[in-house]
Every structure is written in structure tokens, then in C-alpha cells.
Steps between C-alpha positions, in 0.01 A plus 500: 500500500637840401552770759294814450719810489331814622624824350467824683297766320715762328314779674485357851586774745532762225285804443328461165240713333443870540738672736373751755542865401799694622445711808593871486799442732626226263467731201698774674764250613547382140517860375763590760702190412491583127595862568792399722617252237486772230275270297356772275327265255375269776353789699324644194363157411388423856330837545322470164384149588355621831332809352361336187412152631573379145583141422867430436447457125338843479761667718800375300339606172450864609660754272648830612221690318239317711609681815702802385490791258851622439668537840170529686359190669121493476293506820258249341538236232266277301613159376310230308531172691617209289274241665173692504563751217349765728653834589632543852563845642735545794660783689876533532584618850777749567754232610426307180540807278833579667622140462391477134658839421828378653478180292431692179789737569736210564384287206458782243194330347286657226120515499455212255725262696396249763527637851693194615698384194679169488876483485461199269481601135234240413247639751360854492418517873575301813304179539238437765741250658766769528236733642399242761864447597558874537184552705575199725842631597 
């Protein structure tokens, strides 16, 4: 008679599914960490993610013209979501406008370029996996 081998479930003891939202103190802690690390792109990306509540695929495909006119960062932006094909309007808070302005100054991007371009020639903007890695750290 063969012995029955029991395998442990891959998700035993792990948190799966939707994660709880960040608390305001967590958001500020992440912002302070990014500022102290001089992570200009990361801070701009994090602040935009918090303000816009966009999905990762929509955030990485933002273009400079979506949130800025010339050197001026817009107080509000409207983006068409990829999944729903519906427009989403969001406000850019002062910390976000400052962070994005610093990123645009550092990166010297033009209005028609992606806000977070890829360093890999075959990809126009960072991938959602890269975005997730940046946001997690």
C-alpha cells in the first residue's frame, strides 16, 4: 500500500488577496524615507499613486502632458483608465506637484514622453513589475 504524501498549501500562513490600505502614518513614513534616500523618481511615482489611486498599468503609461503644461504641474488631471475606458479625474496635492516637478527637472522629459520612461530601449515606459518593485521598497 502506498503512503499518502500530504503537501502543505502554498499560501498557508501567507496574506493573500486584497491588502489593507496604507494608513496616513505609513504614507508619511514612506515619503520621508524616499526623501531621505534622494529617490526623486520613486517619490514622484509614490505620490502620484497615492493621489490618483490609478492602477499600476495606468500610472506607468502616464505621459508628461497628462499632468503638466510646460514647467507647470497641473492641480488636476484627467486620465482614461485602460481597464474601464472611463475618464478618472484626480487632484495633485502640493507635495506631489513638488515631487513631480523635481523629477521633471532631473529627467528633462518633454510633454510627449512617458513620465516614467524605461531605461531599456525595447520598452517605452517602465513595466508594472518594475513599478511594483519600486513601490514595495
